C-alpha positions in Angstrom: 98.5 121.9 78.5 99.7 118.6 79.9 100.6 116.5 83.0 101.8 113.3 83.7 101.7 111.8 87.3 104.2 109.0 88.4 104.2 107.6 91.6 107.7 105.3 93.3 109.8 106.9 90.7 113.7 105.7 91.0 116.2 107.6 91.5 118.9 105.4 91.5 122.4 105.8 93.4 122.1 109.3 91.3 120.6 110.7 94.7 123.5 108.8 96.7 121.4 105.9 98.3 123.3 102.3 98.3 120.8 101.2 96.8 117.5 102.8 94.9 115.4 106.1 96.7 112.5 106.3 94.9 110.3 110.0 94.6 106.7 109.4 96.4 105.0 111.3 93.5 106.2 112.6 90.1 104.6 115.6 88.7 105.4 116.8 84.9 103.3 119.8 84.2 103.5 121.0 80.5 101.4 125.0 80.0 100.2 126.0 76.9 102.4 127.9 74.4 105.3 126.1 76.5 107.8 123.7 75.4 109.3 123.3 79.0 108.3 121.5 81.4 107.7 122.1 85.0 108.5 118.8 87.6 107.2 119.0 90.4 108.9 116.4 93.2 106.5 115.4 96.1 107.7 113.5 99.5 104.7 112.4 100.8 104.8 111.6 104.8 102.3 109.8 106.7 103.1 107.7 109.6 107.4 107.7 109.1 110.7 110.3 109.3 112.5 110.4 106.6 114.8 107.9 105.3 118.2 107.9 106.9 116.8 109.1 110.0 118.8 107.9 112.8 122.0 105.8 110.6 124.5 108.4 110.9 124.1 109.6 106.9 125.4 112.8 106.1 122.2 113.8 103.7 118.8 113.2 104.7 115.9 111.6 101.9 114.9 115.4 100.8 118.7 116.8 100.5 119.0 113.5 98.7 116.2 113.7 96.3 117.4 118.2 95.8 120.2 116.7 94.4 118.6 114.6 92.1 116.3 117.0 91.2 119.1 119.6 90.2 120.8 117.3 88.2 118.1 115.0 86.4 116.2 118.5 85.7 119.3 120.6 84.6 118.5 121.3 80.8 117.0 124.8 81.1 115.8 124.3 77.3 113.5 121.5 78.3 112.5 122.0 82.0 111.6 124.6 84.6 113.6 124.8 87.9 111.7 122.2 89.8 109.2 122.2 92.9 110.0 120.7 95.7 106.8 119.7 98.1 107.2 118.2 101.1 103.4 116.9 102.3 102.9 115.5 105.7 99.6 115.5 108.2 100.8 118.5 110.2 104.4 119.6 109.4 104.8 121.4 111.6 104.7 119.4 114.9 104.7 115.8 113.5 107.4 115.4 110.8 110.2 117.7 110.3 111.7 118.4 106.4 115.5 118.1 106.6 116.3 120.1 103.2 114.9 124.2 103.4 114.0 123.7 99.3 111.2 122.1 99.7 107.9 123.8 100.3 106.3 122.6 103.5 102.8 121.5 103.1 100.0 119.6 105.5 97.2 118.1 103.6 94.6 120.7 105.2 96.8 123.6 103.3 96.3 120.7 100.7 93.0 120.5 100.9 92.2 124.5 101.3 94.2 126.3 98.5 94.2 123.1 95.8 92.0 120.4 96.2 89.0 122.5 96.9 89.5 125.2 94.2 89.8 122.8 92.0 86.7 120.8 93.4 85.6 124.4 92.6 85.9 124.9 88.9 85.4 121.2 88.1 84.4 121.2 84.0 83.0 117.7 84.0 81.0 115.1 86.7 83.7 112.5 86.7 86.4 114.8 87.9 84.0 116.3 90.0 83.4 112.6 91.7 87.4 111.8 91.9 88.1 115.2 93.8 85.1 114.5 96.1 86.0 111.1 96.8 89.4 112.2 97.8 88.2 114.7 99.9 86.6 111.7 101.5 89.2 109.6 102.2 91.3 112.7 103.9 88.5 113.5 106.7 88.3 109.4 107.3 90.5 108.4 110.3 93.5 106.6 109.7 93.4 102.8 111.0 96.5 100.7 111.1 96.4 98.6 114.1 99.2 99.2 115.9 97.1 101.4 118.3 100.1 104.1 117.8 99.6 107.7 119.0 99.2 108.2 115.5 96.4 105.6 114.5 93.2 107.1 114.2 94.7 110.2 112.8 92.5 112.4 110.2 94.7 114.2 107.4 92.6 116.7 106.9 88.3 117.9 106.7 87.0 119.5 103.9 85.0 122.9 103.9 82.3 121.4 103.7 82.7 118.9 107.0 84.2 121.5 108.7 80.9 124.0 108.6 79.3 121.1 109.8 81.6 120.3 112.9 81.3 123.6 113.7 77.6 124.2 113.5 77.0 120.9 115.5 79.7 122.0 118.5 77.6 125.3 118.8 74.1 123.5 119.3 75.9 121.4 122.0 78.0 123.7 123.7 76.8 123.1 126.9 77.4 119.7 126.0 81.1 120.0 125.3 81.2 122.6 128.9 
């Protein structure tokens, strides 16, 4: 029935940070026929590891955010149990999530199972345009000028582009071999 989206939401000392931790993306979803909100806490990792990684702290970033969400959304009359999402280019190889409560999703998973189905069900041209623009952004390489091993990373490839690449590879198979 409604969706509120916030970015860089401060958690304060509640989450156990010396200063303030910030939730990368926080969604509040309200479903038709329900007065309760489903909070979705998204930790977005691209070129970094979890904060406090090498500082000898006992709790890592996602563990602190889980604790914060547990306290913040404890009232079951108002909130469903929060969903915790760990979004990374390739969570298996690149960046490990320290808190088991987070669902690990790669950008390719996001494209395949969320964004492209939303595109297929887009009800107006503006929505379709925004989704297609986001897909184009994810399939462009990231350049940060640092010449690091992660420079040039492509976050994910939409199925249409994947099919074009497959056809190009098939057509030029001898060249690749």
